[in-house]
N, C-alpha and C positions, 0 to 999 in steps of 0.2 A: 379637442384635440390640437397640438398649434404643430405647425412644420416648422423647421426651422432652416435654412440655406446656408452652409457655413462656405467662406470665401477664400480663398487661401489667396494669402499674400502674395507669394511666388507661383504666379499658374501662367506658364511661357505657352505663345504660340507664334506661330509663324506670320508674316506677312509677304506677300508675293505681290509683285507687281511687273509682269513682265511685257503686259500691253500696254498700258495706254503711255508711262514714263518711261519703261525698261531699264528700271532701277533694282530690277533681282527680287531678292528674298533677305529678311532680316528677323529676326526674334525680338519679342517686343514681350517684355512681362507685366503682370498685374500691378507691380509697385511702382511703374515709371519707368525703367530703365527701357534701353531701347540698343537693339544692335548695331554694329556697323550693316549698310546694304551690302552683300555679296554675291555673285554671279548668279551661283548654283545656292541652293537649299543647306546640302552638307555643312558647309561655312556656317553660314545660318544656325545650324543645329548645331555644332559646334560652341559657337559661342552663347548660344540658351544654355548649355550645359555648363558651360567657365560662370556663368551669371550664379545658377544654380548653386553648384558649388561653393561661391564666392560667400552669396547671401545667406545661405541655409549652414553652409558647413560640414564638415564630415559628419555621418551618420554615428549615430549612439549606440551602444549595446541593444536596447529595447528596439530602434531602428531596425536594427538589424535581424534581430528575432522575429519582430512583426512582417516583415520583408519575408524571410526566410518560410513563415508560416502560412503567409498568403500565396508564395510560391509552391509551396507542399499540397495547400487547398487546389490550387489549380490543376496540378499532375494528379492528385487523387481523382475530381472530379474528368480530367481524360480518360483515366483507365478505367472508372468507373464504365463510363461512356461504352470504352473499347470493350472490357469484358463482356456486357451488356451485346452487344454487337459480334462478337467474334467465340468468344465462349460456349463450351455445348456439355448437356448433362452426361454425354459419355467420357469426360474430362476426367481428370483430379478436381479436386477443389483446394484451392491453396488455404493455407495458414496465413494470418497475420502475423506479421512479425518486426518489430521494430529497430532501427539499429543505425550507427555512425561510422559514417564512412568516410576515411580522409581523402578528398580530392582536392588538387593543388594545396596541399598542406595546411588547407583551414576543417574542423569536421563538418560534417554537411547531414542534417540529418535525411536519413531513405529510409522509407518503408518497403518491405518483403515479401511478398508475398511469394511463399515457396510452398509447393507441393511434390511429391513423390509418387514414384511408379517402379514398380517390378517388369513393366513388361515394355520391350525395345518399340514394339507398334506405336506406343501412346505416348511416347516421349517423340518419335518420328512424329505424330500428327501434332503435336504441341510445337515442334520445332516450326513445320509446316505452318501452322495456325499464327505462332509468332514471327515466322519471317526469316529467322537465324536459323544458321548451321548448329547443329550439337558440339559439344566441346567433352574433351577428356579431363574432370575436374583433378587436384591432387588430393580430395579426399578418397577414403579407401571405407568399401563396406568391409564387414565382420570378416567375409570369406577372406579379403584381401583383394578383392580387384577395383580400378578405379572405377571412379562414378562416373557415369555422361550426364552432360544438364545442357538443359537450353533456355536461355535467358534472355530479354530483351528488357532497355531502360526507357520510362515514361518520365524523363525525367526525374526527380527522386524517389518513383515508385521502380522497384523490380521485380518482374515476373519473372520467377524462376520455376523449373520443372527440376528433380533431379533420378537419373535411375539409377538404383544401388541394389545389385543382387539382381538375379532372373527368376523367374516363373516356376517352380519345380512342374514340369510335365509330363 
């Protein structure tokens, strides 16, 4: 077995010198580029970001896809942990749905975990668990009654429970 370490061509780090020479902060890249000394780290971070934009250029479609998939992976991992810690067997089990949502005029992949119930007490419990209020939805059930829903976003993951219709008692 062979281990290979990949060195990034442009790995920017911050260098600070507030105590010895009082120079402040600056960004330094592994390619040899070094930014100007600034009084605060915010300016150095901005200079480092500008260097990366100039040296690497804008992301291509594959870069954006990979970045989006990694973001989605992080959000899924977060919701898995949240569900394990907060969801219980007495709550409806959501079904997994994939969808595309237009956020800021760009299509963004969103995973929807959707459950339905016909019991208002269950919806109230889910809303409490999610830490959100219930909302009247624009969808209607077959009887013409507006649906109620509780939902919470976890980045690109939407956990949602809908109440459409009521139990016959």
